[in-house]
N, C-alpha and C positions, 0 to 999 in steps of 0.2 A: 586183444582181438587178433593181433598178428600171429600169436601162438596158435590160436584157434584156426586161422586161415591155413597155416602150415600143415595142420592136421585135417584139412579139407572140411572144416566146419565153418560155414558162411552164414550162420544164423543171425549175427548182428550186423552184417554188411549192409543190408537195406536201410536199417535205422541210422547207421553211421553216415551213409551216403545222404540220406534225408537231412540230417543235422548239419553236416559239413557243407552241403550245397546251399542250404538256407542261410547258414551263418556267413558263408563267403559272399553271397549276394547282399545280405544286409550290411555286414561290417564294411566291406570295401566301398559300397555306395555311400554309406553314412560318413566314412572317413573323407572321401573326396568332397562330398557336399559340405561338410563342416569346415574343411580347409578353405573352400571357396567362399563360404559365409564370412569367415575370419578375414580373408583377403578383401572382400567387398566392404566389410566394416571399417577397414583402414582407409577407405576412400581412394583417392588418387595415389597415395603413398603405397597402397597395397600392390600396385603394379610395378613399383620400383624393385629392381633386383636386390637392393639392400634390405628390403623387407623380408626377403627369404621365401616368400610364398611361391615364387616360380619354381624353386628347387623342390619344395614340398609337393607342389602340384605334379611335377614331373615324376615323383616317386609314387604318389597315390593314384593318379589317373589310370595308369595301365592295369592296376590290380583288378579293376572291374571287368577286365576282358581276358586275363591270362588263361583261365580254365574254362572259358565260355562266358558269353555276355551275361550280365546279371539277371536279365529277365528269363533266360534259359535256365540258369542255375535255380532261380526261384520256382520255375515250373517243374524242374526235376524234384525239388523238395516237396512241392504240392502234389506231385504224382503219387507219392506213397500215401499221403493223407487221403486223397480221393479213393485210392484203391482200398485202403483200410475202411473208410466210411461205407463204401459200396458193399463190403463184406459183412457189415453189422447185422443185417436182417437174417443171414443164414448161419451166424456163428452160434455155437453152443456155449462158449465162454466169452466173457467180456474182455476188452483190452485193459491192460494194466498201465500204470504210470510209465511214461509221461503222456500216453495217448488215451487215458481213461475218459477224457472229455468227449471222445468220439462216441462213447456209449450213450451219451445224452444230448446229442446235437439238437434234436427237436425241442427239448426243454430249454437249452441254453440260448437259442435264438430268440426266445420270448422274453428273456431277462433284459432289463434296461436299467441304467442308473445304479449299478452295483456300487460304484464309488461315488459317495455323495459328500461326506464330511472330510475335513482335513485328516482326521484320524484314520479314515478308510484308506487314504493314500499311503499310510505307513503300515497297514495291516497286510502282511504277506499273503495270508489266505484270501483276502478280498481281491488283492492284485492278481493272484493266480486265477481266481474265478473270472475276473474281468478279461484276462488274456484268453481264457477258455471261451468266453462268450464271443470275443472278437474272432478267434479262430473258427468257431462254429459258424459265425455269420459269413466269413470268407469262404468256407467250404460250401 
């Protein structure tokens, strides 16, 4: 993509911004939360400097705000999805992967219980469909 930008081609910039904003918000929040859960699971010992959690918390906590607070980053990610969804009625061509689920939001929001059995939870196609349903409901 950087080579394309040098040639004034910004075609993939919006999608990369969407993905990176969303990933930053999700991953930094999850990392901080998980370290805190581990610290609390250790009880009173989790507060001890010897447990090492204070050092890990010092490293992970600021990541949620370096490039913008995580709710702002998530909103930036969502902005592209909403913009794309609003375009669907006037489009001549459907969205391609990974945004193809936006072509069928109305159908997806009606689906429930896509993952029922244990085998369903190991089926990548069913998991992808469940994630599309969740995204459609959020949109």
